mmJSON file of the N, C-alpha and C atoms, coordinates in Angstrom:
{"data_MODEL":{"atom_site":{
"group_PDB":["ATOM","ATOM","ATOM","ATOM","ATOM","ATOM","ATOM","ATOM","ATOM","ATOM","ATOM","ATOM","ATOM","ATOM","ATOM","ATOM","ATOM","ATOM","ATOM","ATOM","ATOM","ATOM","ATOM","ATOM","ATOM","ATOM","ATOM","ATOM","ATOM","ATOM","ATOM","ATOM","ATOM","ATOM","ATOM","ATOM","ATOM","ATOM","ATOM","ATOM","ATOM","ATOM","ATOM","ATOM","ATOM","ATOM","ATOM","ATOM","ATOM","ATOM","ATOM","ATOM","ATOM","ATOM","ATOM","ATOM","ATOM","ATOM","ATOM","ATOM","ATOM","ATOM","ATOM","ATOM","ATOM","ATOM","ATOM","ATOM","ATOM","ATOM","ATOM","ATOM","ATOM","ATOM","ATOM","ATOM","ATOM","ATOM","ATOM","ATOM","ATOM","ATOM","ATOM","ATOM","ATOM","ATOM","ATOM","ATOM","ATOM","ATOM","ATOM","ATOM","ATOM","ATOM","ATOM","ATOM","ATOM","ATOM","ATOM","ATOM","ATOM","ATOM","ATOM","ATOM","ATOM","ATOM","ATOM","ATOM","ATOM","ATOM","ATOM","ATOM","ATOM","ATOM","ATOM","ATOM","ATOM","ATOM","ATOM","ATOM","ATOM","ATOM","ATOM","ATOM","ATOM","ATOM","ATOM","ATOM","ATOM","ATOM","ATOM","ATOM","ATOM","ATOM","ATOM","ATOM","ATOM","ATOM","ATOM","ATOM","ATOM","ATOM","ATOM","ATOM","ATOM","ATOM","ATOM","ATOM","ATOM","ATOM","ATOM","ATOM","ATOM","ATOM","ATOM","ATOM","ATOM","ATOM","ATOM","ATOM","ATOM","ATOM","ATOM","ATOM","ATOM","ATOM","ATOM","ATOM","ATOM","ATOM","ATOM","ATOM","ATOM","ATOM","ATOM","ATOM","ATOM","ATOM","ATOM","ATOM","ATOM","ATOM","ATOM","ATOM","ATOM","ATOM","ATOM","ATOM","ATOM","ATOM","ATOM","ATOM","ATOM","ATOM","ATOM","ATOM","ATOM","ATOM","ATOM","ATOM","ATOM","ATOM","ATOM","ATOM","ATOM","ATOM","ATOM","ATOM","ATOM","ATOM","ATOM","ATOM","ATOM","ATOM","ATOM","ATOM","ATOM","ATOM","ATOM","ATOM","ATOM","ATOM","ATOM","ATOM","ATOM","ATOM","ATOM","ATOM","ATOM","ATOM","ATOM"],
"id":[1,2,3,4,5,6,7,8,9,10,11,12,13,14,15,16,17,18,19,20,21,22,23,24,25,26,27,28,29,30,31,32,33,34,35,36,37,38,39,40,41,42,43,44,45,46,47,48,49,50,51,52,53,54,55,56,57,58,59,60,61,62,63,64,65,66,67,68,69,70,71,72,73,74,75,76,77,78,79,80,81,82,83,84,85,86,87,88,89,90,91,92,93,94,95,96,97,98,99,100,101,102,103,104,105,106,107,108,109,110,111,112,113,114,115,116,117,118,119,120,121,122,123,124,125,126,127,128,129,130,131,132,133,134,135,136,137,138,139,140,141,142,143,144,145,146,147,148,149,150,151,152,153,154,155,156,157,158,159,160,161,162,163,164,165,166,167,168,169,170,171,172,173,174,175,176,177,178,179,180,181,182,183,184,185,186,187,188,189,190,191,192,193,194,195,196,197,198,199,200,201,202,203,204,205,206,207,208,209,210,211,212,213,214,215,216,217,218,219,220,221,222,223,224,225,226,227,228,229,230,231],
"type_symbol":["N","C","C","N","C","C","N","C","C","N","C","C","N","C","C","N","C","C","N","C","C","N","C","C","N","C","C","N","C","C","N","C","C","N","C","C","N","C","C","N","C","C","N","C","C","N","C","C","N","C","C","N","C","C","N","C","C","N","C","C","N","C","C","N","C","C","N","C","C","N","C","C","N","C","C","N","C","C","N","C","C","N","C","C","N","C","C","N","C","C","N","C","C","N","C","C","N","C","C","N","C","C","N","C","C","N","C","C","N","C","C","N","C","C","N","C","C","N","C","C","N","C","C","N","C","C","N","C","C","N","C","C","N","C","C","N","C","C","N","C","C","N","C","C","N","C","C","N","C","C","N","C","C","N","C","C","N","C","C","N","C","C","N","C","C","N","C","C","N","C","C","N","C","C","N","C","C","N","C","C","N","C","C","N","C","C","N","C","C","N","C","C","N","C","C","N","C","C","N","C","C","N","C","C","N","C","C","N","C","C","N","C","C","N","C","C","N","C","C","N","C","C","N","C","C","N","C","C","N","C","C"],
"label_atom_id":["N","CA","C","N","CA","C","N","CA","C","N","CA","C","N","CA","C","N","CA","C","N","CA","C","N","CA","C","N","CA","C","N","CA","C","N","CA","C","N","CA","C","N","CA","C","N","CA","C","N","CA","C","N","CA","C","N","CA","C","N","CA","C","N","CA","C","N","CA","C","N","CA","C","N","CA","C","N","CA","C","N","CA","C","N","CA","C","N","CA","C","N","CA","C","N","CA","C","N","CA","C","N","CA","C","N","CA","C","N","CA","C","N","CA","C","N","CA","C","N","CA","C","N","CA","C","N","CA","C","N","CA","C","N","CA","C","N","CA","C","N","CA","C","N","CA","C","N","CA","C","N","CA","C","N","CA","C","N","CA","C","N","CA","C","N","CA","C","N","CA","C","N","CA","C","N","CA","C","N","CA","C","N","CA","C","N","CA","C","N","CA","C","N","CA","C","N","CA","C","N","CA","C","N","CA","C","N","CA","C","N","CA","C","N","CA","C","N","CA","C","N","CA","C","N","CA","C","N","CA","C","N","CA","C","N","CA","C","N","CA","C","N","CA","C","N","CA","C","N","CA","C","N","CA","C","N","CA","C","N","CA","C","N","CA","C","N","CA","C"],
"label_alt_id":[null,null,null,null,null,null,null,null,null,null,null,null,null,null,null,null,null,null,null,null,null,null,null,null,null,null,null,null,null,null,null,null,null,null,null,null,null,null,null,null,null,null,null,null,null,null,null,null,null,null,null,null,null,null,null,null,null,null,null,null,null,null,null,null,null,null,null,null,null,null,null,null,null,null,null,null,null,null,null,null,null,null,null,null,null,null,null,null,null,null,null,null,null,null,null,null,null,null,null,null,null,null,null,null,null,null,null,null,null,null,null,null,null,null,null,null,null,null,null,null,null,null,null,null,null,null,null,null,null,null,null,null,null,null,null,null,null,null,null,null,null,null,null,null,null,null,null,null,null,null,null,null,null,null,null,null,null,null,null,null,null,null,null,null,null,null,null,null,null,null,null,null,null,null,null,null,null,null,null,null,null,null,null,null,null,null,null,null,null,null,null,null,null,null,null,null,null,null,null,null,null,null,null,null,null,null,null,null,null,null,null,null,null,null,null,null,null,null,null,null,null,null,null,null,null,null,null,null,null,null,null],
"label_comp_id":["MET","MET","MET","ALA","ALA","ALA","SER","SER","SER","PRO","PRO","PRO","ALA","ALA","ALA","THR","THR","THR","PRO","PRO","PRO","GLU","GLU","GLU","THR","THR","THR","SER","SER","SER","PRO","PRO","PRO","ARG","ARG","ARG","PRO","PRO","PRO","ALA","ALA","ALA","ALA","ALA","ALA","ALA","ALA","ALA","ASP","ASP","ASP","ARG","ARG","ARG","PRO","PRO","PRO","VAL","VAL","VAL","PHE","PHE","PHE","LEU","LEU","LEU","THR","THR","THR","PRO","PRO","PRO","GLU","GLU","GLU","GLU","GLU","GLU","LEU","LEU","LEU","ALA","ALA","ALA","GLU","GLU","GLU","LEU","LEU","LEU","LEU","LEU","LEU","ARG","ARG","ARG","LEU","LEU","LEU","PRO","PRO","PRO","SER","SER","SER","VAL","VAL","VAL","GLU","GLU","GLU","THR","THR","THR","VAL","VAL","VAL","TYR","TYR","TYR","GLN","GLN","GLN","TRP","TRP","TRP","ARG","ARG","ARG","ARG","ARG","ARG","LYS","LYS","LYS","HIS","HIS","HIS","THR","THR","THR","GLY","GLY","GLY","PRO","PRO","PRO","PRO","PRO","PRO","GLY","GLY","GLY","PHE","PHE","PHE","ARG","ARG","ARG","ALA","ALA","ALA","GLY","GLY","GLY","ARG","ARG","ARG","HIS","HIS","HIS","VAL","VAL","VAL","ARG","ARG","ARG","TYR","TYR","TYR","ASN","ASN","ASN","LEU","LEU","LEU","ALA","ALA","ALA","ALA","ALA","ALA","VAL","VAL","VAL","LEU","LEU","LEU","ALA","ALA","ALA","TRP","TRP","TRP","THR","THR","THR","GLU","GLU","GLU","GLN","GLN","GLN","GLU","GLU","GLU","THR","THR","THR","GLY","GLY","GLY","LYS","LYS","LYS","ALA","ALA","ALA","ALA","ALA","ALA"],
"label_asym_id":["A","A","A","A","A","A","A","A","A","A","A","A","A","A","A","A","A","A","A","A","A","A","A","A","A","A","A","A","A","A","A","A","A","A","A","A","A","A","A","A","A","A","A","A","A","A","A","A","A","A","A","A","A","A","A","A","A","A","A","A","A","A","A","A","A","A","A","A","A","A","A","A","A","A","A","A","A","A","A","A","A","A","A","A","A","A","A","A","A","A","A","A","A","A","A","A","A","A","A","A","A","A","A","A","A","A","A","A","A","A","A","A","A","A","A","A","A","A","A","A","A","A","A","A","A","A","A","A","A","A","A","A","A","A","A","A","A","A","A","A","A","A","A","A","A","A","A","A","A","A","A","A","A","A","A","A","A","A","A","A","A","A","A","A","A","A","A","A","A","A","A","A","A","A","A","A","A","A","A","A","A","A","A","A","A","A","A","A","A","A","A","A","A","A","A","A","A","A","A","A","A","A","A","A","A","A","A","A","A","A","A","A","A","A","A","A","A","A","A","A","A","A","A","A","A","A","A","A","A","A","A"],
"label_entity_id":["1","1","1","1","1","1","1","1","1","1","1","1","1","1","1","1","1","1","1","1","1","1","1","1","1","1","1","1","1","1","1","1","1","1","1","1","1","1","1","1","1","1","1","1","1","1","1","1","1","1","1","1","1","1","1","1","1","1","1","1","1","1","1","1","1","1","1","1","1","1","1","1","1","1","1","1","1","1","1","1","1","1","1","1","1","1","1","1","1","1","1","1","1","1","1","1","1","1","1","1","1","1","1","1","1","1","1","1","1","1","1","1","1","1","1","1","1","1","1","1","1","1","1","1","1","1","1","1","1","1","1","1","1","1","1","1","1","1","1","1","1","1","1","1","1","1","1","1","1","1","1","1","1","1","1","1","1","1","1","1","1","1","1","1","1","1","1","1","1","1","1","1","1","1","1","1","1","1","1","1","1","1","1","1","1","1","1","1","1","1","1","1","1","1","1","1","1","1","1","1","1","1","1","1","1","1","1","1","1","1","1","1","1","1","1","1","1","1","1","1","1","1","1","1","1","1","1","1","1","1","1"],
"label_seq_id":[1,1,1,2,2,2,3,3,3,4,4,4,5,5,5,6,6,6,7,7,7,8,8,8,9,9,9,10,10,10,11,11,11,12,12,12,13,13,13,14,14,14,15,15,15,16,16,16,17,17,17,18,18,18,19,19,19,20,20,20,21,21,21,22,22,22,23,23,23,24,24,24,25,25,25,26,26,26,27,27,27,28,28,28,29,29,29,30,30,30,31,31,31,32,32,32,33,33,33,34,34,34,35,35,35,36,36,36,37,37,37,38,38,38,39,39,39,40,40,40,41,41,41,42,42,42,43,43,43,44,44,44,45,45,45,46,46,46,47,47,47,48,48,48,49,49,49,50,50,50,51,51,51,52,52,52,53,53,53,54,54,54,55,55,55,56,56,56,57,57,57,58,58,58,59,59,59,60,60,60,61,61,61,62,62,62,63,63,63,64,64,64,65,65,65,66,66,66,67,67,67,68,68,68,69,69,69,70,70,70,71,71,71,72,72,72,73,73,73,74,74,74,75,75,75,76,76,76,77,77,77],
"pdbx_PDB_ins_code":[null,null,null,null,null,null,null,null,null,null,null,null,null,null,null,null,null,null,null,null,null,null,null,null,null,null,null,null,null,null,null,null,null,null,null,null,null,null,null,null,null,null,null,null,null,null,null,null,null,null,null,null,null,null,null,null,null,null,null,null,null,null,null,null,null,null,null,null,null,null,null,null,null,null,null,null,null,null,null,null,null,null,null,null,null,null,null,null,null,null,null,null,null,null,null,null,null,null,null,null,null,null,null,null,null,null,null,null,null,null,null,null,null,null,null,null,null,null,null,null,null,null,null,null,null,null,null,null,null,null,null,null,null,null,null,null,null,null,null,null,null,null,null,null,null,null,null,null,null,null,null,null,null,null,null,null,null,null,null,null,null,null,null,null,null,null,null,null,null,null,null,null,null,null,null,null,null,null,null,null,null,null,null,null,null,null,null,null,null,null,null,null,null,null,null,null,null,null,null,null,null,null,null,null,null,null,null,null,null,null,null,null,null,null,null,null,null,null,null,null,null,null,null,null,null,null,null,null,null,null,null],
"Cartn_x":[92.024,93.236,93.086,93.94,93.857,94.377,93.743,94.415,95.672,96.536,97.633,97.419,98.086,97.991,98.198,97.274,97.451,98.084,98.803,99.582,98.702,97.551,96.567,96.326,96.464,96.318,97.463,98.493,99.803,100.361,100.721,101.053,102.507,103.107,104.522,104.62,105.371,105.436,106.27,105.9,106.701,108.211,109.143,110.57,110.828,110.186,110.551,110.043,109.076,108.563,109.416,110.231,110.977,112.041,112.346,113.691,114.848,115.899,117.166,117.993,118.779,119.536,120.997,122.014,123.473,124.322,125.385,126.281,127.276,128.136,128.997,129.902,130.359,131.218,130.433,129.23,128.438,128.344,128.127,127.931,129.079,130.399,131.533,131.941,131.449,131.613,130.725,129.451,128.4,128.92,129.419,130.003,131.383,132.071,133.325,134.331,134.06,135.176,136.333,137.474,138.777,138.853,138.162,138.07,136.818,136.36,135.178,135.362,136.498,136.862,135.989,136.106,135.267,133.763,133.135,131.839,131.728,132.78,132.581,133.074,133.937,134.087,132.77,132.235,130.866,129.987,129.823,128.809,129.329,130.562,130.999,130.718,130.905,130.729,129.27,128.486,127.119,126.958,127.732,127.842,127.494,127.451,127.063,125.608,125.21,123.891,123.381,122.072,121.66,121.624,122.048,122.245,121.492,121.42,120.724,121.362,121.131,121.772,120.565,121.069,120.236,120.876,120.739,121.54,122.818,123.837,125.153,125.682,124.875,125.361,124.632,125.576,124.991,124.487,123.402,122.768,122.294,122.373,121.952,120.799,119.65,118.492,119.091,118.963,119.421,118.659,117.271,116.579,117.042,117.356,117.886,119.247,120.009,121.504,121.301,120.395,120.143,119.703,118.833,118.25,119.301,120.177,121.311,122.268,122.566,123.572,122.835,121.576,120.847,121.036,120.781,120.906,122.372,123.182,124.794,125.179,124.696,125.072,124.461,123.158,122.747,123.374,124.103,124.74,125.94,126.373,127.675,127.497,126.155,125.843,125.716],
"Cartn_y":[54.286,54.205,54.256,55.119,55.321,54.29,54.042,53.042,53.426,52.59,53.083,53.618,54.572,55.128,54.295,54.269,53.358,54.165,53.546,54.14,55.318,55.125,56.238,57.535,57.231,58.31,58.79,57.846,58.449,59.869,60.84,62.066,61.944,61.041,61.028,59.933,60.379,59.507,58.234,57.13,55.881,56.253,55.378,55.738,55.611,54.754,54.815,55.991,56.72,57.966,59.239,58.989,60.232,60.663,61.946,62.18,61.749,61.585,61.194,62.358,62.938,64.001,63.556,64.022,63.583,64.779,64.536,65.483,65.613,66.76,66.816,65.427,65.034,63.905,62.679,62.493,61.347,61.488,62.791,63.072,62.775,63.102,62.939,61.342,60.652,59.204,58.558,59.006,58.687,58.862,59.923,60.207,59.714,59.176,58.577,59.586,60.937,62.018,61.717,62.338,62.04,62.756,63.97,64.83,65.431,65.574,66.445,67.935,68.245,69.741,70.032,68.917,69.154,69.572,68.91,69.325,70.76,71.151,72.576,73.582,73.146,74.068,74.261,73.197,73.216,74.093,73.922,74.907,76.436,76.662,78.04,78.602,77.825,78.108,77.955,77.39,77.155,76.188,75.227,74.428,72.967,72.57,71.214,71.038,69.773,69.604,70.648,70.846,71.766,71.368,72.17,71.799,73.098,72.668,73.778,73.665,74.838,74.945,74.456,73.524,73.125,73.655,74.83,75.684,75.797,75.507,75.656,74.38,73.516,72.276,72.46,71.812,71.779,70.38,70.263,68.956,69.041,67.736,67.499,66.413,66.837,65.886,64.774,63.593,62.463,62.524,62.791,62.7,63.925,65.114,66.24,65.864,65.109,64.943,63.757,62.916,61.92,62.585,63.533,64.446,65.278,65.725,66.442,65.556,64.39,63.549,63.089,62.764,62.493,63.505,64.909,66.143,66.045,65.992,66.234,65.144,63.85,62.874,62.987,63.621,63.958,64.894,65.893,66.888,66.285,65.253,64.548,63.774,63.375,62.395,63.129],
"Cartn_z":[144.342,143.61,142.274,141.687,140.215,139.429,138.201,137.447,136.777,136.453,135.578,134.262,133.793,132.503,131.446,130.457,129.39,128.132,127.352,126.117,125.538,125.418,124.896,125.541,126.893,127.799,128.51,128.361,129.036,128.541,129.566,129.0,128.54,128.759,128.201,127.052,126.018,124.801,125.221,124.446,124.568,124.397,124.824,124.74,123.158,122.339,120.985,120.262,120.894,120.234,120.468,121.729,122.016,121.235,121.017,120.178,120.911,120.105,120.712,120.372,121.431,121.413,121.691,120.769,120.776,121.434,121.918,122.496,121.219,121.114,120.203,120.074,121.092,121.114,120.403,120.903,120.196,118.718,118.299,116.966,116.011,116.744,116.078,115.951,117.024,117.127,115.796,115.74,114.925,113.646,113.139,111.767,111.586,112.706,112.49,112.219,112.695,112.512,113.387,112.824,113.598,114.848,114.981,116.06,116.407,117.634,117.915,117.53,117.359,116.887,115.687,114.683,113.502,113.716,114.714,114.882,115.6,116.425,116.816,115.619,114.789,113.474,112.957,112.436,111.854,112.501,113.698,114.569,114.438,114.428,114.401,113.144,111.962,110.667,109.968,110.875,110.445,109.305,109.147,107.967,108.222,109.533,109.832,110.172,110.785,110.991,112.204,112.095,113.089,114.584,115.396,116.833,117.574,118.987,119.777,121.212,121.882,123.233,124.182,125.187,126.261,127.489,127.869,128.927,128.294,128.937,128.443,127.43,127.331,126.525,125.077,124.09,122.739,122.751,121.833,121.648,120.124,119.526,118.145,118.17,117.477,117.321,116.288,116.752,115.804,114.418,114.542,113.296,112.371,113.038,111.969,111.64,112.37,111.823,110.641,110.768,109.696,108.426,108.641,107.486,106.802,107.825,107.251,106.4,106.965,106.134,104.918,104.739,103.559,102.369,102.967,102.216,101.57,102.48,102.014,101.02,101.337,100.524,99.053,99.136,97.828,97.052,97.744,96.992,96.182,96.839,96.305,95.125,95.027,93.891,92.612],
"occupancy":[1.0,1.0,1.0,1.0,1.0,1.0,1.0,1.0,1.0,1.0,1.0,1.0,1.0,1.0,1.0,1.0,1.0,1.0,1.0,1.0,1.0,1.0,1.0,1.0,1.0,1.0,1.0,1.0,1.0,1.0,1.0,1.0,1.0,1.0,1.0,1.0,1.0,1.0,1.0,1.0,1.0,1.0,1.0,1.0,1.0,1.0,1.0,1.0,1.0,1.0,1.0,1.0,1.0,1.0,1.0,1.0,1.0,1.0,1.0,1.0,1.0,1.0,1.0,1.0,1.0,1.0,1.0,1.0,1.0,1.0,1.0,1.0,1.0,1.0,1.0,1.0,1.0,1.0,1.0,1.0,1.0,1.0,1.0,1.0,1.0,1.0,1.0,1.0,1.0,1.0,1.0,1.0,1.0,1.0,1.0,1.0,1.0,1.0,1.0,1.0,1.0,1.0,1.0,1.0,1.0,1.0,1.0,1.0,1.0,1.0,1.0,1.0,1.0,1.0,1.0,1.0,1.0,1.0,1.0,1.0,1.0,1.0,1.0,1.0,1.0,1.0,1.0,1.0,1.0,1.0,1.0,1.0,1.0,1.0,1.0,1.0,1.0,1.0,1.0,1.0,1.0,1.0,1.0,1.0,1.0,1.0,1.0,1.0,1.0,1.0,1.0,1.0,1.0,1.0,1.0,1.0,1.0,1.0,1.0,1.0,1.0,1.0,1.0,1.0,1.0,1.0,1.0,1.0,1.0,1.0,1.0,1.0,1.0,1.0,1.0,1.0,1.0,1.0,1.0,1.0,1.0,1.0,1.0,1.0,1.0,1.0,1.0,1.0,1.0,1.0,1.0,1.0,1.0,1.0,1.0,1.0,1.0,1.0,1.0,1.0,1.0,1.0,1.0,1.0,1.0,1.0,1.0,1.0,1.0,1.0,1.0,1.0,1.0,1.0,1.0,1.0,1.0,1.0,1.0,1.0,1.0,1.0,1.0,1.0,1.0,1.0,1.0,1.0,1.0,1.0,1.0],
"B_iso_or_equiv":[0.0,0.0,0.0,0.0,0.0,0.0,0.0,0.0,0.0,0.0,0.0,0.0,0.0,0.0,0.0,0.0,0.0,0.0,0.0,0.0,0.0,0.0,0.0,0.0,0.0,0.0,0.0,0.0,0.0,0.0,0.0,0.0,0.0,0.0,0.0,0.0,0.0,0.0,0.0,0.0,0.0,0.0,0.0,0.0,0.0,0.0,0.0,0.0,0.0,0.0,0.0,0.0,0.0,0.0,0.0,0.0,0.0,0.0,0.0,0.0,0.0,0.0,0.0,0.0,0.0,0.0,0.0,0.0,0.0,0.0,0.0,0.0,0.0,0.0,0.0,0.0,0.0,0.0,0.0,0.0,0.0,0.0,0.0,0.0,0.0,0.0,0.0,0.0,0.0,0.0,0.0,0.0,0.0,0.0,0.0,0.0,0.0,0.0,0.0,0.0,0.0,0.0,0.0,0.0,0.0,0.0,0.0,0.0,0.0,0.0,0.0,0.0,0.0,0.0,0.0,0.0,0.0,0.0,0.0,0.0,0.0,0.0,0.0,0.0,0.0,0.0,0.0,0.0,0.0,0.0,0.0,0.0,0.0,0.0,0.0,0.0,0.0,0.0,0.0,0.0,0.0,0.0,0.0,0.0,0.0,0.0,0.0,0.0,0.0,0.0,0.0,0.0,0.0,0.0,0.0,0.0,0.0,0.0,0.0,0.0,0.0,0.0,0.0,0.0,0.0,0.0,0.0,0.0,0.0,0.0,0.0,0.0,0.0,0.0,0.0,0.0,0.0,0.0,0.0,0.0,0.0,0.0,0.0,0.0,0.0,0.0,0.0,0.0,0.0,0.0,0.0,0.0,0.0,0.0,0.0,0.0,0.0,0.0,0.0,0.0,0.0,0.0,0.0,0.0,0.0,0.0,0.0,0.0,0.0,0.0,0.0,0.0,0.0,0.0,0.0,0.0,0.0,0.0,0.0,0.0,0.0,0.0,0.0,0.0,0.0,0.0,0.0,0.0,0.0,0.0,0.0],
"pdbx_formal_charge":[null,null,null,null,null,null,null,null,null,null,null,null,null,null,null,null,null,null,null,null,null,null,null,null,null,null,null,null,null,null,null,null,null,null,null,null,null,null,null,null,null,null,null,null,null,null,null,null,null,null,null,null,null,null,null,null,null,null,null,null,null,null,null,null,null,null,null,null,null,null,null,null,null,null,null,null,null,null,null,null,null,null,null,null,null,null,null,null,null,null,null,null,null,null,null,null,null,null,null,null,null,null,null,null,null,null,null,null,null,null,null,null,null,null,null,null,null,null,null,null,null,null,null,null,null,null,null,null,null,null,null,null,null,null,null,null,null,null,null,null,null,null,null,null,null,null,null,null,null,null,null,null,null,null,null,null,null,null,null,null,null,null,null,null,null,null,null,null,null,null,null,null,null,null,null,null,null,null,null,null,null,null,null,null,null,null,null,null,null,null,null,null,null,null,null,null,null,null,null,null,null,null,null,null,null,null,null,null,null,null,null,null,null,null,null,null,null,null,null,null,null,null,null,null,null,null,null,null,null,null,null],
"auth_seq_id":[1,1,1,2,2,2,3,3,3,4,4,4,5,5,5,6,6,6,7,7,7,8,8,8,9,9,9,10,10,10,11,11,11,12,12,12,13,13,13,14,14,14,15,15,15,16,16,16,17,17,17,18,18,18,19,19,19,20,20,20,21,21,21,22,22,22,23,23,23,24,24,24,25,25,25,26,26,26,27,27,27,28,28,28,29,29,29,30,30,30,31,31,31,32,32,32,33,33,33,34,34,34,35,35,35,36,36,36,37,37,37,38,38,38,39,39,39,40,40,40,41,41,41,42,42,42,43,43,43,44,44,44,45,45,45,46,46,46,47,47,47,48,48,48,49,49,49,50,50,50,51,51,51,52,52,52,53,53,53,54,54,54,55,55,55,56,56,56,57,57,57,58,58,58,59,59,59,60,60,60,61,61,61,62,62,62,63,63,63,64,64,64,65,65,65,66,66,66,67,67,67,68,68,68,69,69,69,70,70,70,71,71,71,72,72,72,73,73,73,74,74,74,75,75,75,76,76,76,77,77,77],
"auth_comp_id":["MET","MET","MET","ALA","ALA","ALA","SER","SER","SER","PRO","PRO","PRO","ALA","ALA","ALA","THR","THR","THR","PRO","PRO","PRO","GLU","GLU","GLU","THR","THR","THR","SER","SER","SER","PRO","PRO","PRO","ARG","ARG","ARG","PRO","PRO","PRO","ALA","ALA","ALA","ALA","ALA","ALA","ALA","ALA","ALA","ASP","ASP","ASP","ARG","ARG","ARG","PRO","PRO","PRO","VAL","VAL","VAL","PHE","PHE","PHE","LEU","LEU","LEU","THR","THR","THR","PRO","PRO","PRO","GLU","GLU","GLU","GLU","GLU","GLU","LEU","LEU","LEU","ALA","ALA","ALA","GLU","GLU","GLU","LEU","LEU","LEU","LEU","LEU","LEU","ARG","ARG","ARG","LEU","LEU","LEU","PRO","PRO","PRO","SER","SER","SER","VAL","VAL","VAL","GLU","GLU","GLU","THR","THR","THR","VAL","VAL","VAL","TYR","TYR","TYR","GLN","GLN","GLN","TRP","TRP","TRP","ARG","ARG","ARG","ARG","ARG","ARG","LYS","LYS","LYS","HIS","HIS","HIS","THR","THR","THR","GLY","GLY","GLY","PRO","PRO","PRO","PRO","PRO","PRO","GLY","GLY","GLY","PHE","PHE","PHE","ARG","ARG","ARG","ALA","ALA","ALA","GLY","GLY","GLY","ARG","ARG","ARG","HIS","HIS","HIS","VAL","VAL","VAL","ARG","ARG","ARG","TYR","TYR","TYR","ASN","ASN","ASN","LEU","LEU","LEU","ALA","ALA","ALA","ALA","ALA","ALA","VAL","VAL","VAL","LEU","LEU","LEU","ALA","ALA","ALA","TRP","TRP","TRP","THR","THR","THR","GLU","GLU","GLU","GLN","GLN","GLN","GLU","GLU","GLU","THR","THR","THR","GLY","GLY","GLY","LYS","LYS","LYS","ALA","ALA","ALA","ALA","ALA","ALA"],
"auth_asym_id":["A","A","A","A","A","A","A","A","A","A","A","A","A","A","A","A","A","A","A","A","A","A","A","A","A","A","A","A","A","A","A","A","A","A","A","A","A","A","A","A","A","A","A","A","A","A","A","A","A","A","A","A","A","A","A","A","A","A","A","A","A","A","A","A","A","A","A","A","A","A","A","A","A","A","A","A","A","A","A","A","A","A","A","A","A","A","A","A","A","A","A","A","A","A","A","A","A","A","A","A","A","A","A","A","A","A","A","A","A","A","A","A","A","A","A","A","A","A","A","A","A","A","A","A","A","A","A","A","A","A","A","A","A","A","A","A","A","A","A","A","A","A","A","A","A","A","A","A","A","A","A","A","A","A","A","A","A","A","A","A","A","A","A","A","A","A","A","A","A","A","A","A","A","A","A","A","A","A","A","A","A","A","A","A","A","A","A","A","A","A","A","A","A","A","A","A","A","A","A","A","A","A","A","A","A","A","A","A","A","A","A","A","A","A","A","A","A","A","A","A","A","A","A","A","A","A","A","A","A","A","A"],
"auth_atom_id":["N","CA","C","N","CA","C","N","CA","C","N","CA","C","N","CA","C","N","CA","C","N","CA","C","N","CA","C","N","CA","C","N","CA","C","N","CA","C","N","CA","C","N","CA","C","N","CA","C","N","CA","C","N","CA","C","N","CA","C","N","CA","C","N","CA","C","N","CA","C","N","CA","C","N","CA","C","N","CA","C","N","CA","C","N","CA","C","N","CA","C","N","CA","C","N","CA","C","N","CA","C","N","CA","C","N","CA","C","N","CA","C","N","CA","C","N","CA","C","N","CA","C","N","CA","C","N","CA","C","N","CA","C","N","CA","C","N","CA","C","N","CA","C","N","CA","C","N","CA","C","N","CA","C","N","CA","C","N","CA","C","N","CA","C","N","CA","C","N","CA","C","N","CA","C","N","CA","C","N","CA","C","N","CA","C","N","CA","C","N","CA","C","N","CA","C","N","CA","C","N","CA","C","N","CA","C","N","CA","C","N","CA","C","N","CA","C","N","CA","C","N","CA","C","N","CA","C","N","CA","C","N","CA","C","N","CA","C","N","CA","C","N","CA","C","N","CA","C","N","CA","C","N","CA","C","N","CA","C","N","CA","C","N","CA","C","N","CA","C"],
"pdbx_PDB_model_num":[1,1,1,1,1,1,1,1,1,1,1,1,1,1,1,1,1,1,1,1,1,1,1,1,1,1,1,1,1,1,1,1,1,1,1,1,1,1,1,1,1,1,1,1,1,1,1,1,1,1,1,1,1,1,1,1,1,1,1,1,1,1,1,1,1,1,1,1,1,1,1,1,1,1,1,1,1,1,1,1,1,1,1,1,1,1,1,1,1,1,1,1,1,1,1,1,1,1,1,1,1,1,1,1,1,1,1,1,1,1,1,1,1,1,1,1,1,1,1,1,1,1,1,1,1,1,1,1,1,1,1,1,1,1,1,1,1,1,1,1,1,1,1,1,1,1,1,1,1,1,1,1,1,1,1,1,1,1,1,1,1,1,1,1,1,1,1,1,1,1,1,1,1,1,1,1,1,1,1,1,1,1,1,1,1,1,1,1,1,1,1,1,1,1,1,1,1,1,1,1,1,1,1,1,1,1,1,1,1,1,1,1,1,1,1,1,1,1,1,1,1,1,1,1,1,1,1,1,1,1,1]
}}}
């Protein structure tokens, strides 16, 4: 019988180490936008946070979104 994987030998990262991916709706909610359409316009114009396609779905990495918001708030200062 094999022993259970320890955190050091586990092939999968711990939940806290995994990236978090947002849907466009979740991104709009996170940024308290009035409409998800703003997120879609950003994507069309290449002006918003970086997103990627996962099949036919668009996802946004939370870490990249937070970095983008820091960059954008730095521009305003």
